[in-house]
BABARO-972643 format. One record per residue: residue number from 1; residue in one letter; x, y, z of N, C-alpha, C in turn. Coordinates in nm, 4 decimals. Each point is the difference from the previous one (the first is absolute). Example, Ala and Ser with C-alpha at 12.3 -4.5 7.8 and 13.67 -1.06 7.14 Angstrom:
BEGIN
{resi=1 resn=A npx=1.3190 npy=-0.5690 npz=0.7800 capx=-0.0890 capy=0.1190 capz=0.0000 cpx=0.0900 cpy=0.1200 cpz=0.0000} .
{resi=2 resn=S npx=-0.0350 npy=0.1050 npz=-0.0720 capx=0.0820 capy=0.1190 capz=0.0060 cpx=-0.0770 cpy=0.1090 cpz=0.0730} .
//
This chain:
BEGIN
{resi=1 resn=S npx=10.5114 npy=8.4729 npz=9.1206 capx=-0.0288 capy=-0.1116 capz=-0.0870 cpx=-0.0793 cpy=0.0479 cpz=-0.1212} .
{resi=2 resn=A npx=-0.0148 npy=-0.0867 npz=-0.0950 capx=-0.0718 capy=0.0345 capz=-0.1227 cpx=-0.1481 cpy=0.0274 cpz=0.0281} .
{resi=3 resn=D npx=-0.0583 npy=-0.0779 npz=0.0902 capx=-0.1408 capy=0.0200 capz=0.0330 cpx=-0.0242 cpy=0.1361 cpz=0.0638} .
{resi=4 resn=L npx=0.0899 npy=0.0419 npz=0.0865 capx=-0.0128 capy=0.1298 capz=0.0645 cpx=0.0095 cpy=0.1120 cpz=-0.1031} .
{resi=5 resn=K npx=0.0902 npy=-0.0134 npz=-0.0944 capx=0.0146 capy=0.0998 capz=-0.1063 cpx=-0.1281 cpy=0.0085 cpz=-0.0835} .
{resi=6 resn=L npx=-0.0584 npy=-0.1143 npz=-0.0325 capx=-0.1256 capy=-0.0021 capz=-0.0757 cpx=-0.1134 cpy=0.0655 cpz=0.0788} .
{resi=7 resn=L npx=-0.0044 npy=-0.0270 npz=0.1290 capx=-0.1021 capy=0.0617 capz=0.0843 cpx=0.0153 cpy=0.1510 cpz=0.0020} .
{resi=8 resn=E npx=0.1222 npy=0.0483 npz=0.0172 capx=0.0243 capy=0.1444 capz=0.0015 cpx=-0.0412 cpy=0.0642 cpz=-0.1317} .
{resi=9 resn=E npx=0.0345 npy=-0.0626 npz=-0.1102 capx=-0.0349 capy=0.0543 capz=-0.1309 cpx=-0.1514 cpy=0.0011 cpz=-0.0216} .
{resi=10 resn=A npx=-0.0686 npy=-0.1029 npz=0.0485 capx=-0.1443 capy=-0.0110 capz=-0.0207 cpx=-0.0784 cpy=0.0972 cpz=0.0872} .
{resi=11 resn=T npx=0.0563 npy=0.0408 npz=0.1116 capx=-0.0750 capy=0.0835 capz=0.0943 cpx=0.0487 cpy=0.1439 cpz=0.0069} .
{resi=12 resn=I npx=0.0977 npy=0.0378 npz=-0.0789 capx=0.0585 capy=0.1333 capz=0.0115 cpx=-0.1024 cpy=0.1108 cpz=-0.0248} .
{resi=13 resn=S npx=-0.0906 npy=-0.0176 npz=-0.0959 capx=-0.0983 capy=0.1059 capz=-0.0268 cpx=-0.0973 cpy=0.0154 cpz=0.1163} .
{resi=14 resn=V npx=-0.0404 npy=-0.1098 npz=0.0619 capx=-0.0893 capy=0.0059 capz=0.1153 cpx=0.0711 cpy=0.0685 cpz=0.1166} .
{resi=15 resn=C npx=0.1256 npy=-0.0349 npz=0.0198 capx=0.0775 capy=0.0599 capz=0.1088 cpx=0.0198 cpy=0.1503 cpz=-0.0213} .
{resi=16 resn=K npx=0.0296 npy=0.0395 npz=-0.1226 capx=0.0169 capy=0.1428 capz=-0.0288 cpx=-0.1294 cpy=0.0756 cpz=0.0265} .
{resi=17 resn=S npx=-0.1109 npy=-0.0581 npz=-0.0401 capx=-0.1300 capy=0.0624 capz=0.0229 cpx=-0.0267 cpy=0.0135 cpz=0.1495} .
{resi=18 resn=L npx=0.0340 npy=-0.1022 npz=0.0766 capx=-0.0201 capy=0.0057 capz=0.1440 cpx=0.0882 cpy=0.1071 cpz=0.0636} .
{resi=19 resn=V npx=0.1244 npy=0.0110 npz=-0.0464 capx=0.0899 capy=0.1031 capz=0.0530 cpx=-0.0611 cpy=0.1384 cpz=-0.0229} .
{resi=20 resn=E npx=-0.0604 npy=0.0212 npz=-0.1168 capx=-0.0605 capy=0.1296 capz=-0.0319 cpx=-0.1272 cpy=0.0266 cpz=0.0803} .
{resi=21 resn=K npx=-0.0850 npy=-0.1007 npz=0.0162 capx=-0.1317 capy=0.0197 capz=0.0592 cpx=-0.0030 cpy=-0.0215 cpz=0.1509} .
{resi=22 resn=N npx=0.0967 npy=-0.0719 npz=0.0538 capx=-0.0028 capy=-0.0345 capz=0.1410 cpx=-0.0055 cpy=0.1201 cpz=0.0947} .
{resi=23 resn=P npx=0.0651 npy=0.1134 npz=-0.0299 capx=-0.0125 capy=0.1134 capz=0.0917 cpx=-0.1452 cpy=0.0464 cpz=0.0177} .
{resi=24 resn=R npx=-0.0833 npy=-0.0197 npz=-0.1019 capx=-0.1415 capy=0.0389 capz=0.0090 cpx=-0.0862 cpy=-0.1121 cpz=0.0575} .
{resi=25 resn=T npx=0.0362 npy=-0.1244 npz=-0.0269 capx=-0.0862 capy=-0.1123 capz=0.0371 cpx=0.0408 cpy=-0.0689 cpz=0.1296} .
{resi=26 resn=G npx=0.1287 npy=-0.0048 npz=0.0291 capx=0.0474 capy=-0.0689 capz=0.1196 cpx=-0.0143 cpy=-0.1503 cpz=-0.0078} .
{resi=27 resn=N npx=-0.0051 npy=-0.0551 npz=-0.1204 capx=-0.0236 capy=-0.1433 capz=-0.0167 cpx=0.1088 cpy=-0.0879 cpz=0.0622} .
{resi=28 resn=L npx=0.1256 npy=0.0375 npz=-0.0168 capx=0.1070 capy=-0.0831 capz=0.0549 cpx=-0.0068 cpy=-0.0032 cpz=0.1521} .
{resi=29 resn=G npx=-0.0163 npy=0.1149 npz=0.0616 capx=-0.0112 capy=0.0045 capz=0.1460 cpx=-0.1202 cpy=-0.0782 cpz=0.0495} .
{resi=30 resn=S npx=-0.1105 npy=0.0078 npz=-0.0732 capx=-0.1202 capy=-0.0750 capz=0.0379 cpx=0.0233 cpy=-0.1493 cpz=-0.0085} .
{resi=31 resn=L npx=0.0657 npy=-0.0438 npz=-0.1057 capx=0.0302 capy=-0.1425 capz=-0.0147 cpx=0.0876 cpy=-0.0488 cpz=0.1151} .
{resi=32 resn=I npx=0.0992 npy=0.0790 npz=0.0373 capx=0.0882 capy=-0.0378 capz=0.1099 cpx=-0.0780 cpy=-0.0045 cpz=0.1311} .
{resi=33 resn=K npx=-0.0854 npy=0.0988 npz=0.0246 capx=-0.0796 capy=0.0025 capz=0.1232 cpx=-0.0932 cpy=-0.1208 cpz=0.0087} .
{resi=34 resn=V npx=-0.0651 npy=-0.0338 npz=-0.1101 capx=-0.0894 capy=-0.1158 capz=-0.0001 cpx=0.0793 cpy=-0.1273 cpz=0.0258} .
{resi=35 resn=F npx=0.1154 npy=-0.0129 npz=-0.0665 capx=0.0815 capy=-0.1198 capz=0.0212 cpx=0.0421 cpy=-0.0110 cpz=0.1464} .
{resi=36 resn=L npx=0.0480 npy=0.1093 npz=0.0573 capx=0.0452 capy=-0.0031 capz=0.1392 cpx=-0.1149 cpy=-0.0301 cpz=0.0966} .
{resi=37 resn=S npx=-0.1170 npy=0.0535 npz=-0.0286 capx=-0.1136 capy=-0.0247 capz=0.0890 cpx=-0.0464 cpy=-0.1456 cpz=-0.0061} .
{resi=38 resn=R npx=0.0271 npy=-0.0674 npz=-0.1091 capx=-0.0452 capy=-0.1390 capz=-0.0159 cpx=0.1061 cpy=-0.1030 cpz=0.0375} .
{resi=39 resn=T npx=0.1213 npy=0.0455 npz=0.0309 capx=0.1061 capy=-0.0964 capz=0.0322 cpx=-0.0303 cpy=-0.0794 cpz=0.1264} .
{resi=40 resn=K npx=-0.0786 npy=0.0582 npz=0.0903 capx=-0.0365 capy=-0.0718 capz=0.1222 cpx=-0.0779 cpy=-0.1272 cpz=-0.0324} .
{resi=41 resn=E npx=-0.0711 npy=0.0035 npz=-0.1101 capx=-0.0820 capy=-0.1142 capz=-0.0401 cpx=0.0811 cpy=-0.1103 cpz=-0.0672} .
{resi=42 resn=L npx=0.1243 npy=0.0299 npz=-0.0377 capx=0.0793 capy=-0.0995 capz=-0.0721 cpx=0.0282 cpy=-0.1240 cpz=0.0841} .
{resi=43 resn=K npx=0.0352 npy=0.0180 npz=0.1255 capx=0.0300 capy=-0.1148 capz=0.0861 cpx=-0.1223 cpy=-0.0891 cpz=0.0146} .
{resi=44 resn=I npx=-0.1152 npy=0.0622 npz=0.0226 capx=-0.1241 capy=-0.0767 capz=0.0131 cpx=-0.0307 cpy=-0.0725 cpz=-0.1304} .
{resi=45 resn=S npx=0.0205 npy=0.0690 npz=-0.1124 capx=-0.0259 capy=-0.0609 capz=-0.1303 cpx=0.0908 cpy=-0.1185 cpz=-0.0256} .
{resi=46 resn=A npx=0.1248 npy=0.0121 npz=0.0429 capx=0.0935 capy=-0.1113 capz=-0.0173 cpx=-0.0421 cpy=-0.1189 cpz=0.0852} .
{resi=47 resn=E npx=-0.0427 npy=0.0275 npz=0.1222 capx=-0.0438 capy=-0.1088 capz=0.0886 cpx=-0.1258 cpy=-0.0677 cpz=-0.0530} .
{resi=48 resn=C npx=-0.0887 npy=0.0776 npz=-0.0615 capx=-0.1251 capy=-0.0533 capz=-0.0555 cpx=0.0165 cpy=-0.0474 cpz=-0.1441} .
{resi=49 resn=Q npx=0.1183 npy=0.0147 npz=-0.0511 capx=0.0315 capy=-0.0350 capz=-0.1393 cpx=-0.0918 cpy=0.0731 cpz=-0.0989} .
{resi=50 resn=N npx=-0.0200 npy=0.1293 npz=0.0265 capx=-0.0777 capy=0.0845 capz=-0.0893 cpx=0.0937 cpy=0.0467 cpz=-0.1119} .
{resi=51 resn=H npx=0.0138 npy=-0.0825 npz=-0.0998 capx=0.0965 capy=0.0269 capz=-0.1065 cpx=-0.0369 cpy=0.1217 cpz=-0.0830} .
{resi=52 resn=L npx=-0.1274 npy=0.0306 npz=-0.0122 capx=-0.0419 capy=0.1157 capz=-0.0789 cpx=0.0506 cpy=0.1290 cpz=0.0635} .
{resi=53 resn=F npx=-0.0172 npy=0.0154 npz=0.1310 capx=0.0461 capy=0.1210 capz=0.0674 cpx=0.1518 cpy=0.0107 cpz=-0.0073} .
{resi=54 resn=I npx=0.0692 npy=-0.1096 npz=0.0200 capx=0.1463 capy=-0.0002 capz=-0.0068 cpx=0.0459 cpy=0.0374 cpz=-0.1403} .
{resi=55 resn=W npx=-0.0651 npy=-0.0519 npz=-0.1007 capx=0.0328 capy=0.0314 capz=-0.1387 cpx=-0.0222 cpy=0.1485 cpz=-0.0278} .
{resi=56 resn=Q npx=-0.1117 npy=0.0563 npz=0.0505 capx=-0.0282 capy=0.1423 capz=-0.0191 cpx=0.1051 cpy=0.0860 cpz=0.0701} .
{resi=57 resn=A npx=0.0385 npy=-0.0376 npz=0.1206 capx=0.1023 capy=0.0752 capz=0.0737 cpx=0.1342 cpy=-0.0072 cpz=-0.0722} .
{resi=58 resn=H npx=0.0332 npy=-0.1167 npz=-0.0517 capx=0.1241 capy=-0.0170 capz=-0.0756 cpx=0.0009 cpy=0.0906 cpz=-0.1227} .
{resi=59 resn=N npx=-0.1105 npy=0.0033 npz=-0.0725 capx=-0.0086 capy=0.0837 capz=-0.1197 cpx=0.0085 cpy=0.1485 cpz=0.0341} .
{resi=60 resn=A npx=-0.0662 npy=0.0412 npz=0.1077 capx=0.0064 capy=0.1402 capz=0.0416 cpx=0.1428 cpy=0.0387 cpz=0.0361} .
{resi=61 resn=L npx=0.0680 npy=-0.0861 npz=0.0731 capx=0.1384 capy=0.0289 capz=0.0374 cpx=0.0905 cpy=0.0044 cpz=-0.1229} .
{resi=62 resn=F npx=-0.0240 npy=-0.0877 npz=-0.0957 capx=0.0777 capy=-0.0003 capz=-0.1236 cpx=-0.0206 cpy=0.1310 cpz=-0.0767} .
{resi=63 resn=I npx=-0.1242 npy=0.0467 npz=-0.0083 capx=-0.0299 capy=0.1256 capz=-0.0692 cpx=0.0673 cpy=0.1166 cpz=0.0718} .
{resi=64 resn=I npx=-0.0092 npy=0.0024 npz=0.1317 capx=0.0636 capy=0.1062 capz=0.0776 cpx=0.1498 cpy=0.0020 cpz=-0.0257} .
{resi=65 resn=C npx=0.0634 npy=-0.1162 npz=0.0022 capx=0.1451 capy=-0.0078 capz=-0.0239 cpx=0.0364 cpy=0.0510 cpz=-0.1392} .
{resi=66 resn=C npx=-0.0749 npy=-0.0415 npz=-0.1006 capx=0.0283 capy=0.0444 capz=-0.1374 cpx=-0.0163 cpy=0.1509 cpz=-0.0133} .
{resi=67 resn=L npx=-0.1066 npy=0.0538 npz=0.0570 capx=-0.0236 capy=0.1442 capz=-0.0097 cpx=0.1040 cpy=0.0795 cpz=0.0770} .
{resi=68 resn=L npx=0.0351 npy=-0.0464 npz=0.1188 capx=0.1021 capy=0.0711 capz=0.0768 cpx=0.1339 cpy=0.0012 cpz=-0.0715} .
{resi=69 resn=K npx=0.0310 npy=-0.1076 npz=-0.0690 capx=0.1251 capy=-0.0044 capz=-0.0767 cpx=0.0010 cpy=0.1109 cpz=-0.1047} .
{resi=70 resn=V npx=-0.1112 npy=0.0184 npz=-0.0695 capx=-0.0099 capy=0.1049 capz=-0.1013 cpx=0.0056 cpy=0.1376 cpz=0.0658} .
{resi=71 resn=F npx=-0.0763 npy=0.0177 npz=0.1062 capx=-0.0027 capy=0.1296 capz=0.0680 cpx=0.1387 cpy=0.0371 cpz=0.0516} .
{resi=72 resn=I npx=0.0676 npy=-0.0936 npz=0.0643 capx=0.1314 capy=0.0270 capz=0.0579 cpx=0.1018 cpy=0.0330 cpz=-0.1082} .
{resi=73 resn=S npx=-0.0101 npy=-0.0660 npz=-0.1136 capx=0.0971 capy=0.0243 capz=-0.1070 cpx=-0.0249 cpy=0.1312 cpz=-0.0736} .
{resi=74 resn=R npx=-0.1194 npy=0.0568 npz=0.0131 capx=-0.0360 capy=0.1178 capz=-0.0785 cpx=-0.0128 cpy=0.1295 cpz=0.0797} .
{resi=75 resn=M npx=0.0062 npy=-0.0061 npz=0.1317 capx=-0.0221 capy=0.1234 capz=0.0752 cpx=0.0860 cpy=0.0067 cpz=0.1249} .
{resi=76 resn=S npx=0.0087 npy=0.1208 npz=0.0517 capx=0.0781 capy=0.0228 capz=0.1212 cpx=-0.0766 cpy=-0.0531 cpz=0.1219} .
{resi=77 resn=E npx=0.0696 npy=-0.0057 npz=0.1110 capx=-0.0613 capy=-0.0462 capz=0.1236 cpx=-0.1165 cpy=0.0903 cpz=0.0409} .
{resi=78 resn=E npx=0.0161 npy=0.1298 npz=-0.0189 capx=-0.1052 capy=0.0944 capz=0.0351 cpx=-0.1246 cpy=-0.0208 cpz=-0.0860} .
{resi=79 resn=E npx=0.0204 npy=-0.0200 npz=-0.1305 capx=-0.1130 capy=-0.0248 capz=-0.0894 cpx=-0.0705 cpy=-0.1299 cpz=0.0380} .
{resi=80 resn=L npx=0.0783 npy=-0.1026 npz=0.0306 capx=-0.0575 capy=-0.1288 capz=0.0387 cpx=-0.0837 cpy=0.0152 cpz=0.1265} .
{resi=81 resn=Q npx=0.0493 npy=0.0768 npz=0.0944 capx=-0.0743 capy=0.0223 capz=0.1236 cpx=-0.1334 cpy=0.0680 cpz=-0.0288} .
{resi=82 resn=L npx=-0.0013 npy=0.0949 npz=-0.0916 capx=-0.1259 capy=0.0657 capz=-0.0376 cpx=-0.0999 cpy=-0.0993 cpz=-0.0594} .
{resi=83 resn=H npx=0.0498 npy=-0.0935 npz=-0.0792 capx=-0.0873 capy=-0.1000 capz=-0.0611 cpx=-0.0587 cpy=-0.0941 cpz=0.1047} .
{resi=84 resn=L npx=0.0734 npy=-0.0243 npz=0.1058 capx=-0.0446 capy=-0.0966 capz=0.1000 cpx=-0.0802 cpy=0.0624 cpz=0.1133} .
{resi=85 resn=T npx=-0.0013 npy=0.1329 npz=0.0089 capx=-0.0707 capy=0.0667 capz=0.1089 cpx=-0.1176 cpy=0.0818 cpz=-0.0519} .
{resi=86 resn=Y npx=-0.0648 npy=-0.0488 npz=-0.1007 capx=-0.1166 capy=0.0678 capz=-0.0591 cpx=-0.1091 cpy=0.0165 cpz=0.1053} .
{resi=87 resn=E npx=-0.0581 npy=0.1180 npz=0.0037 capx=-0.1158 capy=0.0249 capz=0.0842 cpx=-0.1077 cpy=0.0621 cpz=-0.0859} .
{resi=88 resn=E npx=-0.1200 npy=-0.0549 npz=0.0105 capx=-0.1117 capy=0.0481 capz=-0.0817 cpx=-0.0326 cpy=0.1435 cpz=0.0384} .
{resi=89 resn=K npx=-0.0182 npy=0.0822 npz=-0.1020 capx=-0.0334 capy=0.1404 capz=0.0213 cpx=-0.1506 cpy=0.0160 cpz=0.0051} .
{resi=90 resn=A npx=-0.0458 npy=0.0826 npz=0.0910 capx=-0.1451 capy=0.0216 capz=0.0157 cpx=-0.0560 cpy=0.0796 cpz=-0.1152} .
//
């Protein structure tokens, strides 16, 4: 859709920067780990009508989806795996 195209155009520089820096920072993998660790709380939040937490989870998932789309379109499966399996060096 037109909105998706506008979003891609507006965020391309941020995405390119993340692709370059992510091997050193592990930001994408960290975001995914945090999202997955908090998914257990989503059901409770829905039952308690905690709209703020649900909104934050929705936004995190949206960001993850947008970034993965860029990563998948720009790199091989092996490169993508390296980006997602970052381990902090001592």
